[in-house]
N, C-alpha and C positions, 0 to 999 in steps of 0.2 A: 535532454528534452523528453517530455511525455509526447504519448503517441496514444490514437483513438482510431477504433475501429467498429464502422458503421454496416451493416449489412443490409441492402436496401431493396425495393421493390424500384425506387428512383435513379436515373442517370441524370448527375451532377449537373451540369449544364442544357439539360433539356427545358421544353417552355415546362412541363410539369414543375411547380414548384411543392414542396410538402414540408411539415413540420422538421422531418429529418434533414433536411438541405440549412434550415434555419440552427438547428444544434452543430453540426457540421462549420457551419461559416462563424458560430460565437468559439469551438473549442478550436479552433484555428486561429480567432480572434487574442487568447488569452494564449496562443502558442502549443497548442496539440500538432502535432504529424497527423492527419487525417488518412485514412484506407477509407474509400468508401468505393463499397462490391456490390457493385449491381449483383441482385441474382432473384431468378433465376432468368438466363438467359438462352431462348433456344436455337437452334441450327435454320429455324425454319425464317428465322429474322433473315435469311439468305434473299426469300423471297417477298420481299415486302417493302414495299413504296409510298408515295403517295403520302396521303394522313398523315396516318400513324408516327409521331412526331418521336415513340420511345422506341418501338419494335420496327426495324428498318435496316437496310443492309447496311446501308454508313454507319452507325452506330455501332454494328454488332463486332466490325474491324477495327474500331476505332477502341472499344472496349475490350476486345482481345489486345492488341498492341498496349492499352492501358494511355490517360492522359494525365501529363501532370499540370498542375499548375500552382505558381511559387505563389504564396503571399505575403511574406514578409522575414527579413531575419532568417534563411535558413527554413523557415516551415512553408512545408509542401500538400500540398491534396491531392491523392492518387486516386482516380476513377478506372478502374478495370472489372475486366469478370473472365471467369473460365467458362462455355456456352455449353451446354446440357446437350449431347450431339446425336439425343436419341428425341425421336417427337414426341409433342406433351402426353397424349393420353397412352401411349407405350411406356414413356418414361412414369406415369402415374401407376402403372398396373405394376412394372421391375421393383417401383418403392413398396408398395402393399404388398408383394406376393414374396420381397425378397426380405423386407425388413429396411428398407431405405437404402439397397445396394445403391439405386442412379446414382441417389445426391452423396451416398458418403463417399462414394469413388471416386465421383467428380471434385471431390473434396480433395482427394491426395494429388490432386492438381493444382486446387485453390491454393494449398497451403505453403507451395513452395513461392507465391508471391507476395506472403505476408509478412513481416517483421516479427522479430524473435519475443516482442514482448509489445500490452499495448495495457494500461492503465483503466481504460475504461474500455467498452464492447456492448454499441448497442446494436440490436437487434432487433428490426422492424419485422411486422407480424404477416411475413411472406414464409415459404419453402424453407429459407435458413434457420425459421426454427426445431430445423430436423438435426440441425449441426449442434444444438448445445452440448450432448456429450462430447465431443469432437474438440469442441471449443473451450471448456471446461478442462479436458485432459490436457491438452496444448498449452493452455494460460490460465493456472490454478489460483495465481495471483491479480486477477482482473475483477473488475466490478463490470458483474452482466448486468447489465438494464434491458428491459422487454417496452419496447415501443410500439403497443397494438393499436396503431394507425386506422387500421380498420379489424376489430377482432376476428381472427378465422375461422372461429364458431359460428358466426351471423353471416358469411357469407358462404363457406365451403359445406358440403359435404361429405368428404372423403377423412375419415375414420382417423389415417396415420395422421394427418395434420393436426383435427382437432384433437387425441390424443396428447401429441409433442406441445399444442400449447398449453393445456391442463398443467402439463410437467414443468411447462417455462411461467407458468404464472405461482405456481408453489413455491420452483426453486431460483429463480431469476433474485438478483441485490437485491434490485426493486425495480416496478412497473411505474412508466411516463403514461397517463392514462391521458387522453386529449378533450374529455370532457366528463361530467359525472353521470351522467347517461351509460358511457362507458362502464363507470365502478358499476351502478345498477344491475346492467347487461349482466356483466360476470358472474356477481354476486346471486342474482336470479338464476344465472344458467349452471355454476356449480355447488349453489348450495350452499357459502362457506362466506365469511366475511373479510375483504378484503381489509390488510394491513400495511403490506409495506410497498404503497402506490405513493405517487404524487398527481398530484392535475397538473399538466403542464401544456394552456390551451394554446394550439398553433396560432402565430400572430399572422392577421389581415391590411393591418395597415399601421403607415408611419401616426405619431404623437401630432407631428407638426401637421399632418395631410385632415385631421379632424375637425383643426381651428380654421381651414379654408371655407371658403363661400361656395359650396360646392352645388348647394341644392339647382335641379333644374323642376320648376315650378309651372313649366310652360306644359299647357295640354292641346298645344297648337298642335295637331298629327300623333298618334299613335305612335309608338315607338316601344315593343318589346324587347329585350334582350337575354338572353341565358349563357352563360359558360360554366365549362367545366368539359370533364372526360367519362363521366358516370352515362351507361346505357339510357336513353330517354327514347319516351313516349313517343314516335313519330305521329301515329294517329293523333296522340293528343294536340300535339302542333298544327296537325293537318284541320282537327276541325275547327282550332280556333282561327286558325286564316282563313276560314271558309265565312265562318260568322261571322268574323271582323276583317270582310275586304280589305277596309281604308284602311287598316293597319299595318304595320312594317314590324316584320318578325325574323330578329337576328341571331342566331346559332353561331357561338364562337366554341370552336373545338374539332377535334379527330371525328367529324363525321359525316358521311355521305349524303349526298343532297337526292334524295330517292324520294324529294317531294315534286319538285318540279315545278313550281308556283311564282308568282311574281313579286308578292308580298313576302316572301319567306326565302331569307340569304343565308349562307352556309359560308361563313368567311375562313376555318380551317383554323389552326392550332395559332394563336395571337402569345406573346407574352402580354407580361402584366403592363404596362406603359400604354401599348396600342389597345390592349383592353380597356384601360381608362377611359381611352379617346372614345372609343364608341360608348361607350356607356353612359360618358356624363351625357351625351345627345339623346338620354334614351330617359323613358318615367315612366315603366314597370318592368319592374324585374322579373322573369319567368324562370321555374323550376320545373321541368314537366319529367322528373324520372320514373322510369319502369321501377317494378316492383324486383328488387332481387334477393329474398330469403327474409332476413332478420336485418340486415346492416344497413337497411334504411332511417327505421327508429331512431340510428344515432348521428344521422347528418343533422347537424347546429348551425354554429358561427360556422363556416368555412369560408375559404379566401373568397369565394365567389359571390357568397351572402355578404363581406364584408365589403369587397366596393359597390351590391347594390347600393346597402347602408351609406356606406361616405358620399353618395349621392343622392341620398333624400328617395331612393326609388320604392314605391311600395312593391313589395316580393307576393306573388300566388305561387305557391306548387304543390307538388302531388308527390306523394309517397317520400314525405323528409317526416323529423321527428314533429309530435305532436308538441312539444314544450317550445317548438316556435310559436304555437298559435295564440301562446299567452302574452305575445310581445307585440307593441303599439305598431303596427305596420305590416304585419306579416297576415297571409291570409292560407291556411294548408287545407289544402281539398281532400276528400277521402276519396270522391271519383271524377270522371269525366265532366257531370254536367254540373257538378260543384265547381270544379276549377272555371268552367266557363262565366259561372255564374259573379264568383269572387272577381273575374277579370271583369266584368262589365263596374262589380263596385269598387277595382280601384283606377278605372277611367274616370268616375263621378268624382272624384276626391276634389275639395276645391281647393284655393291655393293656400289657407289659414291651417285647414288638416295635412296637408302634404309638411305644412311648416312646424307641425306639430311630432307626427312622424320622426322629421330630422332632426328634431332635437331631442325626440327620445333613442334614435340612435346613437346619436353621439356622446350620451351615456354610456350606455353600450358597451360602445366600441375603444373606450377609454380600458375596457379590461383585455383587451385583444391586438393592445400595438405591441408592434417590435422591441420596442424599447422595457416595456412589463415582460416581455415575454423573456430578453435577456436579463433582468431584473432576477426574476423568478427560476432563472435556471444558476443563477450565479451563488442563489441561493442553497440550492438544493445540492450543487457541486460539495460544496464547503460542508451542509449537512451531511452526507455521504464520505465526506473525505477524501474527493476526488481534489 
Protein backbone atom coordinates (compact mmCIF):
# COMPACT_ATOMS: atom_id res chain seq x y z
CA UNK A 1 0.00 0.00 0.00
CA UNK A 2 1.22 3.52 -0.83
CA UNK A 3 2.15 5.99 1.90
CA UNK A 4 2.29 9.79 1.98
CA UNK A 5 3.87 12.13 4.53
CA UNK A 6 2.45 15.64 4.84
CA UNK A 7 4.29 18.16 7.04
CA UNK A 8 1.97 21.05 7.74
CA UNK A 9 0.97 23.92 9.99
CA UNK A 10 -2.57 22.58 10.22
CA UNK A 11 -4.40 20.13 12.45
CA UNK A 12 -6.30 17.59 10.39
CA UNK A 13 -9.61 17.96 12.24
CA UNK A 14 -9.31 21.71 12.84
CA UNK A 15 -11.85 24.36 11.87
CA UNK A 16 -9.23 25.98 9.63
CA UNK A 17 -9.08 24.14 6.32
CA UNK A 18 -6.39 24.58 3.70
CA UNK A 19 -5.20 23.02 0.48
CA UNK A 20 -3.10 20.54 2.46
CA UNK A 21 -6.30 19.00 3.89
CA UNK A 22 -7.71 18.48 0.41
CA UNK A 23 -4.44 16.97 -0.80
CA UNK A 24 -4.56 14.55 2.15
CA UNK A 25 -8.21 13.71 1.49
CA UNK A 26 -7.62 12.97 -2.18
CA UNK A 27 -4.50 10.87 -1.58
CA UNK A 28 -6.38 8.79 1.00
CA UNK A 29 -9.28 8.47 -1.45
CA UNK A 30 -7.00 6.83 -4.01
CA UNK A 31 -5.46 4.46 -1.46
CA UNK A 32 -2.62 6.27 0.33
CA UNK A 33 -2.01 5.95 4.05
CA UNK A 34 -1.46 9.49 5.29
CA UNK A 35 0.85 10.71 8.05
CA UNK A 36 -0.37 14.26 8.65
CA UNK A 37 2.32 15.80 10.85
CA UNK A 38 1.48 19.12 12.50
CA UNK A 39 4.66 21.16 12.88
CA UNK A 40 5.73 23.22 14.69
CA UNK A 41 3.89 22.61 17.95
CA UNK A 42 5.14 24.32 21.12
CA UNK A 43 4.81 23.39 24.76
CA UNK A 44 3.33 26.87 25.37
CA UNK A 45 0.04 25.43 24.08
CA UNK A 46 -0.34 24.13 27.65
CA UNK A 47 -1.35 27.64 28.66
CA UNK A 48 -3.67 28.44 25.76
CA UNK A 49 -7.42 28.11 25.90
CA UNK A 50 -10.45 29.86 24.50
CA UNK A 51 -10.75 31.18 20.95
CA UNK A 52 -7.60 29.72 19.43
CA UNK A 53 -8.90 26.62 17.66
CA UNK A 54 -5.37 25.44 16.81
CA UNK A 55 -3.02 26.34 19.65
CA UNK A 56 -4.59 25.01 22.83
CA UNK A 57 -3.94 22.45 25.53
CA UNK A 58 -6.48 19.95 24.17
CA UNK A 59 -4.81 19.81 20.76
CA UNK A 60 -1.37 19.57 22.35
CA UNK A 61 -2.22 16.32 24.13
CA UNK A 62 -4.19 14.94 21.19
CA UNK A 63 -1.23 15.46 18.86
CA UNK A 64 1.29 13.96 21.30
CA UNK A 65 -0.92 10.88 21.62
CA UNK A 66 -1.76 10.84 17.90
CA UNK A 67 -5.17 10.76 16.26
CA UNK A 68 -6.09 7.99 13.84
CA UNK A 69 -8.85 8.12 11.23
CA UNK A 70 -9.93 4.99 9.35
CA UNK A 71 -10.80 5.83 5.75
CA UNK A 72 -11.62 2.51 4.03
CA UNK A 73 -10.15 -0.97 3.45
CA UNK A 74 -7.17 -0.47 5.76
CA UNK A 75 -6.37 3.07 4.55
CA UNK A 76 -5.76 5.42 7.47
CA UNK A 77 -4.88 9.02 8.25
CA UNK A 78 -2.69 9.67 11.30
CA UNK A 79 -2.32 13.16 12.71
CA UNK A 80 0.44 13.62 15.28
CA UNK A 81 3.33 15.81 16.37
CA UNK A 82 6.33 16.08 18.67
CA UNK A 83 6.19 19.42 20.50
CA UNK A 84 9.23 21.65 20.72
CA UNK A 85 9.84 21.89 24.45
CA UNK A 86 11.48 25.31 24.60
CA UNK A 87 9.83 28.72 24.09
CA UNK A 88 9.45 29.98 20.52
CA UNK A 89 11.92 32.89 20.74
CA UNK A 90 14.54 30.75 22.45
CA UNK A 91 13.99 27.98 19.89
CA UNK A 92 14.50 30.49 17.06
CA UNK A 93 17.71 31.75 18.69
CA UNK A 94 19.09 28.23 19.16
CA UNK A 95 18.20 27.25 15.59
CA UNK A 96 19.98 30.31 14.20
CA UNK A 97 22.97 30.09 16.52
CA UNK A 98 23.56 26.36 16.23
CA UNK A 99 22.45 25.69 12.66
CA UNK A 100 18.98 24.37 13.32
CA UNK A 101 19.95 22.27 16.33
CA UNK A 102 16.56 22.71 18.01
CA UNK A 103 14.42 21.34 15.20
CA UNK A 104 16.92 18.69 14.16
CA UNK A 105 17.09 17.37 17.72
CA UNK A 106 13.29 17.25 17.63
CA UNK A 107 13.62 15.14 14.49
CA UNK A 108 15.26 12.39 16.55
CA UNK A 109 11.92 11.89 18.32
CA UNK A 110 9.72 12.54 15.33
CA UNK A 111 11.38 10.03 13.02
CA UNK A 112 10.58 7.20 15.43
CA UNK A 113 6.88 7.75 14.67
CA UNK A 114 7.27 7.86 10.90
CA UNK A 115 6.85 4.95 8.50
CA UNK A 116 9.79 3.15 6.94
CA UNK A 117 8.93 4.44 3.46
CA UNK A 118 6.83 7.06 1.69
CA UNK A 119 5.97 7.36 -1.98
CA UNK A 120 5.45 11.09 -1.66
CA UNK A 121 6.37 13.75 0.90
CA UNK A 122 4.56 17.09 0.81
CA UNK A 123 6.15 19.88 2.85
CA UNK A 124 4.14 23.00 3.55
CA UNK A 125 5.80 26.40 4.01
CA UNK A 126 6.53 26.14 7.74
CA UNK A 127 9.70 25.47 9.74
CA UNK A 128 9.42 21.87 8.45
CA UNK A 129 11.42 23.01 5.43
CA UNK A 130 14.43 22.88 7.77
CA UNK A 131 14.06 19.09 7.78
CA UNK A 132 14.63 18.72 4.03
CA UNK A 133 18.12 17.27 4.37
CA UNK A 134 17.03 14.75 7.01
CA UNK A 135 14.07 13.68 4.88
CA UNK A 136 16.26 13.25 1.82
CA UNK A 137 18.71 11.12 3.77
CA UNK A 138 16.08 8.83 5.25
CA UNK A 139 13.76 8.65 2.22
CA UNK A 140 16.01 8.93 -0.89
CA UNK A 141 13.40 7.34 -3.18
CA UNK A 142 10.49 9.55 -2.12
CA UNK A 143 9.17 12.33 -4.33
CA UNK A 144 9.47 15.55 -2.34
CA UNK A 145 6.87 18.21 -3.09
CA UNK A 146 7.01 21.75 -1.73
CA UNK A 147 3.59 23.33 -1.15
CA UNK A 148 4.16 27.01 -0.24
CA UNK A 149 0.65 27.98 0.81
CA UNK A 150 2.24 31.16 2.21
CA UNK A 151 5.78 31.70 0.88
CA UNK A 152 8.17 31.93 3.83
CA UNK A 153 10.16 34.82 2.42
CA UNK A 154 6.91 36.78 2.08
CA UNK A 155 6.10 36.68 5.79
CA UNK A 156 9.32 35.96 7.70
CA UNK A 157 12.59 37.82 8.25
CA UNK A 158 14.35 34.81 9.81
CA UNK A 159 17.39 34.18 7.60
CA UNK A 160 17.57 30.50 8.49
CA UNK A 161 14.03 29.92 7.17
CA UNK A 162 14.53 32.11 4.11
CA UNK A 163 17.69 30.23 3.15
CA UNK A 164 15.91 26.91 3.74
CA UNK A 165 13.12 28.00 1.41
CA UNK A 166 15.64 28.96 -1.25
CA UNK A 167 17.13 25.46 -0.95
CA UNK A 168 13.81 23.65 -1.21
CA UNK A 169 12.71 25.78 -4.19
CA UNK A 170 15.86 24.66 -6.00
CA UNK A 171 15.90 21.01 -4.94
CA UNK A 172 12.28 19.83 -4.51
CA UNK A 173 11.09 17.33 -7.09
CA UNK A 174 8.08 19.56 -7.68
CA UNK A 175 6.59 22.84 -6.37
CA UNK A 176 2.82 23.02 -6.04
CA UNK A 177 1.96 26.72 -6.08
CA UNK A 178 -1.44 28.08 -5.08
CA UNK A 179 -1.64 30.79 -7.75
CA UNK A 180 0.21 32.71 -10.44
CA UNK A 181 1.02 35.52 -7.99
CA UNK A 182 3.17 33.11 -5.97
CA UNK A 183 5.09 32.16 -9.12
CA UNK A 184 5.70 35.82 -9.97
CA UNK A 185 6.73 36.53 -6.39
CA UNK A 186 9.40 33.80 -6.31
CA UNK A 187 10.76 34.68 -9.74
CA UNK A 188 11.10 38.34 -8.81
CA UNK A 189 12.50 37.63 -5.35
CA UNK A 190 15.00 34.97 -6.37
CA UNK A 191 15.73 36.37 -9.84
CA UNK A 192 15.13 33.00 -11.43
CA UNK A 193 12.64 31.44 -13.79
CA UNK A 194 10.68 28.68 -12.10
CA UNK A 195 10.42 25.53 -14.17
CA UNK A 196 9.55 22.58 -11.99
CA UNK A 197 6.23 23.88 -10.72
CA UNK A 198 2.50 23.23 -10.99
CA UNK A 199 -0.35 25.63 -10.19
CA UNK A 200 -2.78 23.81 -7.91
CA UNK A 201 -5.43 26.31 -6.79
CA UNK A 202 -6.99 25.71 -3.41
CA UNK A 203 -10.62 24.65 -3.90
CA UNK A 204 -13.26 26.91 -2.37
CA UNK A 205 -16.66 25.56 -3.54
CA UNK A 206 -18.33 22.40 -4.78
CA UNK A 207 -19.57 22.41 -8.37
CA UNK A 208 -23.18 21.81 -7.34
CA UNK A 209 -23.07 24.86 -5.04
CA UNK A 210 -22.37 27.20 -7.96
CA UNK A 211 -25.64 26.25 -9.63
CA UNK A 212 -27.75 26.92 -6.54
CA UNK A 213 -29.72 30.15 -6.30
CA UNK A 214 -27.57 31.69 -3.60
CA UNK A 215 -27.59 35.40 -4.33
CA UNK A 216 -28.81 37.78 -1.64
CA UNK A 217 -29.93 40.95 -3.43
CA UNK A 218 -31.78 42.42 -0.48
CA UNK A 219 -30.70 45.86 0.67
CA UNK A 220 -32.94 45.77 3.72
CA UNK A 221 -30.43 46.27 6.46
CA UNK A 222 -26.69 46.31 5.90
CA UNK A 223 -24.90 43.17 7.09
CA UNK A 224 -21.17 42.98 6.50
CA UNK A 225 -19.23 39.80 7.23
CA UNK A 226 -15.59 38.75 7.52
CA UNK A 227 -14.22 35.20 7.87
CA UNK A 228 -10.62 34.22 8.54
CA UNK A 229 -7.69 33.94 10.93
CA UNK A 230 -5.19 36.45 9.52
CA UNK A 231 -4.48 39.54 11.69
CA UNK A 232 -7.24 42.09 11.21
CA UNK A 233 -7.25 45.88 11.42
CA UNK A 234 -9.45 46.57 14.46
CA UNK A 235 -9.20 50.31 13.85
CA UNK A 236 -10.69 49.88 10.40
CA UNK A 237 -13.59 47.81 11.77
CA UNK A 238 -14.12 50.41 14.49
CA UNK A 239 -14.18 53.26 11.96
CA UNK A 240 -16.56 51.37 9.68
CA UNK A 241 -18.96 50.51 12.48
CA UNK A 242 -18.86 54.11 13.71
CA UNK A 243 -19.61 55.59 10.29
CA UNK A 244 -22.33 53.03 9.52
CA UNK A 245 -24.07 52.74 12.85
CA UNK A 246 -27.12 51.05 11.33
CA UNK A 247 -24.97 48.33 9.76
CA UNK A 248 -24.09 45.06 11.46
CA UNK A 249 -20.51 43.76 11.24
CA UNK A 250 -19.98 40.02 11.85
CA UNK A 251 -16.40 38.87 12.46
CA UNK A 252 -15.88 35.09 12.20
CA UNK A 253 -12.59 33.63 13.41
CA UNK A 254 -10.28 33.34 16.45
CA UNK A 255 -10.51 37.02 17.35
CA UNK A 256 -11.05 38.76 20.67
CA UNK A 257 -13.85 41.31 20.97
CA UNK A 258 -11.69 44.37 21.55
CA UNK A 259 -14.32 46.82 20.37
CA UNK A 260 -17.32 46.03 22.61
CA UNK A 261 -19.80 47.67 20.23
CA UNK A 262 -23.45 46.79 19.71
CA UNK A 263 -23.16 46.57 15.94
CA UNK A 264 -19.96 44.45 15.85
CA UNK A 265 -20.34 40.73 16.59
CA UNK A 266 -17.37 38.41 17.16
CA UNK A 267 -18.51 34.79 16.75
CA UNK A 268 -15.23 32.92 17.30
CA UNK A 269 -14.15 30.11 14.91
CA UNK A 270 -16.95 28.35 13.00
CA UNK A 271 -16.98 25.44 10.56
CA UNK A 272 -17.67 25.93 6.86
CA UNK A 273 -21.37 25.06 7.00
CA UNK A 274 -22.08 27.48 9.83
CA UNK A 275 -20.10 30.20 7.98
CA UNK A 276 -22.25 29.61 4.92
CA UNK A 277 -25.43 30.01 6.95
CA UNK A 278 -24.30 33.39 8.26
CA UNK A 279 -22.90 34.64 4.96
CA UNK A 280 -26.14 33.71 3.17
CA UNK A 281 -27.90 36.36 5.26
CA UNK A 282 -25.30 39.10 4.63
CA UNK A 283 -24.96 41.51 1.71
CA UNK A 284 -21.33 42.72 1.87
CA UNK A 285 -18.10 40.77 2.36
CA UNK A 286 -15.20 42.60 4.00
CA UNK A 287 -11.51 41.75 4.28
CA UNK A 288 -9.96 44.22 6.77
CA UNK A 289 -6.42 42.81 6.84
CA UNK A 290 -3.45 44.34 8.58
CA UNK A 291 -0.28 44.70 6.55
CA UNK A 292 2.15 41.84 7.20
CA UNK A 293 5.28 42.24 5.08
CA UNK A 294 4.80 40.98 1.50
CA UNK A 295 2.36 38.13 2.13
CA UNK A 296 -0.74 40.31 1.65
CA UNK A 297 -0.07 40.82 -2.04
CA UNK A 298 -0.44 37.04 -2.57
CA UNK A 299 -3.98 36.74 -1.16
CA UNK A 300 -6.30 36.10 -4.10
CA UNK A 301 -9.27 33.69 -4.29
CA UNK A 302 -9.14 32.12 -0.82
CA UNK A 303 -11.74 30.02 0.96
CA UNK A 304 -13.40 33.01 2.60
CA UNK A 305 -13.46 34.96 -0.67
CA UNK A 306 -14.96 31.94 -2.44
CA UNK A 307 -17.89 31.74 -0.03
CA UNK A 308 -18.52 35.49 -0.36
CA UNK A 309 -18.61 35.00 -4.13
CA UNK A 310 -20.88 31.98 -3.83
CA UNK A 311 -23.55 34.22 -2.31
CA UNK A 312 -22.95 37.15 -4.65
CA UNK A 313 -21.57 39.53 -2.02
CA UNK A 314 -19.62 42.56 -3.25
CA UNK A 315 -16.23 42.36 -1.53
CA UNK A 316 -14.47 45.34 0.04
CA UNK A 317 -10.91 44.62 1.13
CA UNK A 318 -7.66 46.24 2.20
CA UNK A 319 -4.14 44.78 2.11
CA UNK A 320 -5.04 42.03 -0.36
CA UNK A 321 -3.77 41.28 -3.87
CA UNK A 322 -4.30 44.15 -6.29
CA UNK A 323 -5.09 41.60 -9.01
CA UNK A 324 -8.51 41.21 -7.37
CA UNK A 325 -9.29 44.84 -8.19
CA UNK A 326 -9.55 43.80 -11.85
CA UNK A 327 -12.48 41.47 -11.08
CA UNK A 328 -16.09 42.62 -11.11
CA UNK A 329 -17.51 42.93 -7.61
CA UNK A 330 -14.17 43.52 -5.85
CA UNK A 331 -13.15 46.81 -4.24
CA UNK A 332 -9.48 46.88 -3.18
CA UNK A 333 -8.66 49.83 -0.94
CA UNK A 334 -5.22 51.32 -0.36
CA UNK A 335 -6.11 53.03 2.93
CA UNK A 336 -8.84 53.48 5.54
CA UNK A 337 -10.62 56.35 3.80
CA UNK A 338 -10.74 54.49 0.51
CA UNK A 339 -12.12 51.42 2.28
CA UNK A 340 -14.96 53.49 3.77
CA UNK A 341 -15.73 55.05 0.37
CA UNK A 342 -15.79 51.65 -1.32
CA UNK A 343 -18.06 50.35 1.43
CA UNK A 344 -20.49 53.16 0.54
CA UNK A 345 -20.29 52.16 -3.13
CA UNK A 346 -21.08 48.55 -2.26
CA UNK A 347 -24.09 49.60 -0.21
CA UNK A 348 -25.48 51.59 -3.16
CA UNK A 349 -25.37 48.71 -5.66
CA UNK A 350 -28.81 48.03 -7.10
CA UNK A 351 -30.38 44.67 -7.88
CA UNK A 352 -29.31 44.60 -11.54
CA UNK A 353 -25.69 45.35 -10.62
CA UNK A 354 -25.66 42.65 -7.96
CA UNK A 355 -27.03 40.08 -10.41
CA UNK A 356 -24.25 40.97 -12.88
CA UNK A 357 -21.64 40.58 -10.14
CA UNK A 358 -23.06 37.17 -9.21
CA UNK A 359 -22.89 36.02 -12.85
CA UNK A 360 -19.24 37.12 -13.07
CA UNK A 361 -18.45 35.31 -9.84
CA UNK A 362 -19.91 32.04 -11.12
CA UNK A 363 -17.57 32.09 -14.12
CA UNK A 364 -14.55 32.52 -11.86
CA UNK A 365 -15.64 29.92 -9.30
CA UNK A 366 -15.71 27.18 -11.94
CA UNK A 367 -11.89 27.22 -11.73
CA UNK A 368 -11.93 26.79 -7.95
CA UNK A 369 -14.16 23.77 -7.40
CA UNK A 370 -13.26 20.71 -5.36
CA UNK A 371 -13.95 18.60 -8.44
CA UNK A 372 -11.46 20.54 -10.57
CA UNK A 373 -8.91 20.38 -7.74
CA UNK A 374 -9.11 16.58 -7.67
CA UNK A 375 -8.98 16.37 -11.47
CA UNK A 376 -5.88 18.60 -11.62
CA UNK A 377 -4.18 16.76 -8.75
CA UNK A 378 -4.83 13.41 -10.41
CA UNK A 379 -3.23 14.61 -13.65
CA UNK A 380 -0.25 16.02 -11.74
CA UNK A 381 0.33 12.77 -9.83
CA UNK A 382 0.35 10.83 -13.10
CA UNK A 383 2.66 13.41 -14.67
CA UNK A 384 5.28 12.96 -11.92
CA UNK A 385 4.77 9.16 -11.94
CA UNK A 386 3.23 8.79 -8.49
